[in-house]
N, C-alpha and C positions, 0 to 999 in steps of 0.2 A: 630540671634544668641540667643537672649533672649528666644524666643519661642522654639528653639531647646533645650535649657537647661531645660525649664519647662517640655518638653516632656520626657527628659532623667530622670528627678526627678520623674515624675508620673510613668514612667516604673519601676524604682527602687522600689518605694513605693508599686507597684502592686506585684513585686517579693517578697518583705518582707512580704506583707500580705499573699501571697500564702504559704511562708515558715512557718509563724506563725501558719496558719491553718493546715499545714501538721504536726505540732507537735501533734495535737490532733488526736487520733487514731479513725477510723470508728469502729462501733459496728455492730454486726451481724444484717443485714437488715436495717441498718442506715448508712448514709454517712455524713461526717462533711461538712457543707457549710459555716460556719462562726465560728470563735473562737478567743478568746483572752486569752493568757496564762499568761499575766502580766510579761513577761520576759524583757520588755524594761525598761529603767530607769524612763521614765515618761509616763503619761496616753496617750494612742493613740486616738487623737481627730479626727481621720478619722473614729473612731468607736464609739466614745462616745461624748456626749454633756454634759457639767457640768452646772447644773442649778445655777442661781444667783438671788435668789428671796425668799421673805418671804413665808412660807407655809400658804395656805389659806383654808385648809380643816380640818375637824375633831377636831377643837380647839387645833391644834398642836402649839408648843411653839417655833420651830426652825426657823432660817433664814438659807436657803440653800446657801452656799457659794461656789464659784469656786476657792477659795484660796487653795494653795498647802498644807496648814496646815490641811485642812479638807479632801482632797482626794489626795492620792499619792501612789507610788509603793514602797514597802519595802520587800526586800528579796524574790521577786517572787510572791508577793501577792498585790492586790489592797486593800488599807486600806481606809475606810470611817469612819471618826472620828468626834464624837460629842463632842463639847467643851462648857463648861459653861463660857460665856462671852457675852458681849452686842455688837450685830451686827445688823445693820438695824432696830433698835428699838426693837429687841428681846433679850432674856436672854441666848439664846443658839444658837450656830452655828452648822451646820451639813453638809452632802453631799448628793446629788442626781444626779445619772448619767442615761442618757437615750440614746437609740439607734435610736430615731426617725429620718427617712430619711437617716440613716447610716446603720441600720439593721432592716428591716421590713419583716415579713414572714407571709405566709398563711400555717399553719400546720407544724408540726415537732416535734422533741424532744429537749427540752432544759435542759441542766445540768449545775448547778452552784455549785462548791465545796467551801464551805464557813465555817468560824467560826464566831458565832453570838454573839451579845451583851447579857448582863445581868444587871439587876438593875431596880428598880421601875422607870417607866416612859420611858424606852427604847423600841423602836418599829422598828426593823429592818425588811426589806421587799424585796422580789424579786417578781416582778410582771409584768404584760403586759397590755397595753392599746391600743385601736384601732388607727391606723395611721390616718384614714380618716373620722371617725365618720359617717359612711354611713347610719346609722339608727338613727342619732340624738345625742344629748348630753347624758351625763351619767344619768342613766345606760343603755340607750337604745342601745348603740352600744357596750356594754359589758365591763367587766373587768375580767382578769384572774389572781389570786393571787396564785403564785407557792409556796411562803413561806411567812408567817408572824409569828413573835414571840413577846410575851409580856415579858418585861424584868423581871417582878416579877414571871414569870412562865418559867425559862430558860431551862427547859427539855421538853417544849411542843411547837410544831409548828402547824400551820393551813394552809389548802389549800382550796381555795374557787373560784367559779365563780360567777359573778353578771350580771344581765340582767333586762330588763323591761318587764313585762306582766300585764298590769293593775296596775302598781306600781313596786317598787323595789323587785326583787326576788333574792335569792341566794341559792347555793347548795355547801356544803363543809363538811370537817371533819378535825380531828386533829390527831397528832401522838405524844406520849410521850415516851421518852427513858426509858428504864428499869434501867439503871445506868447512873450516870453523867448528865451533861448538854451539851446543844449545844454551850456553851461558852468554854467548855474544849478542844475541838479538832474539826478538819474539818469534815464536813459531806457533801455528794453529794445530792443535792436536784434536783430531776428529775421530768420533766413534759412532758407527751406525749399528743399531741393535733392532733387529726385527724377529718375528717368530721363526725360530730355527736358523738364524743367520746373525753373524757379527763381523764387522768390518772395521779396520783400523787405518787411519790416514794421517799423514804429515803434510801440512800446507795443501790439503785437498788431493794429495797423491796417495792412492791405496798401496799399502805394503804388507797387508796380511788379512786373511779372512778365515772363518771357520763356520761350522754349521752345528751348533749345539741348541737343543730345545730345552727341556727341563734340566736343571732347575731355573733356567733364565726366562721363565714364563710368568713371573711374578714381579711386583713393583720393587724397584731399587731406589736408593738415594745416593747423592754425590758427595765425595769427600776430596778435600785439598789438604795436603799436609807436607811437612818436611821433617823426615826422621833424621836422627843423628846416630850413626853406628848401627850395629846388628851383624847377624851372621852372614848376610849376603854382601853388604858393601864394605864390611869391615869397620873398624873404628877410626876416628880422626887421628892424624899424627901431627908432627910439628910443622908441616907444610900446609895444613888446612887453616884457611883464614876465617876469623869471626869478627863481627857478625857476618852471617852468610844468608843471602836473600834469595827467594823465589818471587818473581813478580807476575801478577796475573792481570792481563789488560781487560778481559772480559770472559764471561761464561754465558753460553747460549744453548737452550735446549729446543729442539725442534720435533714436530711430529708430522707424519705424512699428511699432506693437504688435499690430496685427491679423495673423492667420494665415490661410492659405488655408482655405476651407470644404471640408468633406468629407461625403459621404452616409453617416450612421452605419450604414446597412445594408450598406455595402461595406467597412467598417473591417476592417483586417487583424488577425486574432485574435493575441493574445499578443505583438505587436510592442511594444518598448519603446525609448525614447530616454533617455539618462541625464540631459540637460539641454538646454534651448534655448539657453542661454549657455554657450560653451565657450572655452577659451584654446588648447590645442594641438590636440586632435582631438575631434570630436563621436562619441560611442560609441553604436552602434546594436545592439540585441540582437534577433535574428530569432525568430519563433515556430516552430511545428512544420512549417511548409510552406516549400518553396523560394521564393526571392524575388529581386527585383532592385531596387537602390537607386540612385536618380539624384540627384545634387547639382547645383544650377543657380545662377547669379547672378540678381539681381533682374530682368534684362532676359529671362531664359528661357534663356540659353546653357548648354548641358551642360557642366559642369566635371569631374565624375567620374560614372562608371556601372559598378557591379559586381554580379555575382551573389552571392547570399548563400545558403548552405546552411541546412537546417533546424537551428535551435538555435545557429546561429553569431553571435558577437560581433565587430564590426569597427569600426575607427576611420575616419572620413572627415574631409576639410578640413585635414589636417596641413599642406599646402604653400600653403594660402590665406592672403592678408592680411586684416587686420580687415575687418569688414563684415557685410552681411546676405546670407543664403543661403537658398534654398528646397530642401526635399527631398521626394521621393516614393518610397514604398516599395510595391512591387506583388508579390503572391504568387499562386501557382497550386497548388491542391490538389484532391483529389477532391471537396471541398465547394464548389468554385467559386473564383473569382478574389476577391482582396481588395486594398484600397489604403489607404495612410495618407499624409498630406502635412502639412507645416508649415514654420515659419520658424525659421532658426538665426541666432544672433548670435555672431560670433567677436569676442572682447574684446581680444585682443592676438596 
């Protein structure tokens, strides 16, 4: 009975997750695959992990606390609050939320609608780090900064990527509002990340792009945080007000919605695919002819290739991380060759 209750609870949670994602609308050419609209009364810990540790980089002054006074939902927004107080031997507490192993992606469009901090020493950021560090420690496996703001420059944000090539390298730019500050109202910080291309947007207006491939060809996770002090923003002074908040209205992750085109005259007869979105394995059911199915990543690299007998049903992609994949099914029969191709989305 206990296991049955657990299964029911997991099913209800999956329905709620799908409903929350459905609230975020698709965009032309992009499909929502993960979202948090922050409409629940508390932070969804199936999507976010709250850090509980002292900051250990950049000479920052904050202790990242998982306390509800540092990170909470208020009126449909996630609030990350920096407080002047002694916690864990630090003079400031703040919040840092990450999606690692709960939201990890290879390529997509990330949108975060947020109102940012201001004040000397405040350093809010929206950024991404590699899930697996496939190329080694920082900066070898990369860092993607969707948005950073220095509190003494509240009308200016920065977008940057970092990597290693004989030492630390970076490419980025900044955008300054013509009127007002990013603390006055919400703005949408957008980042498009494709194979060998990165683009930064403010309210859908492109302000910078670059073309980096490796190490940005592995899955990354998302981070929201408010740092206090450090070598770049400097430390707070007596003009900096506390508590000091960053508010996030929503986070939405999209992936390309288009699928490879196929000549209908060569389509494989009776071939079926259970769903283009899958979690454990993608199930393929073959028709009456012998076939061969190939699974590739978005760069075209072959990940799996197996022969399929007539009428056989097989699962593919069970060992793969979250992401987007391409499949090709080719068959040979007395009636001639056939093929079928498309795009798969692994959601967890």
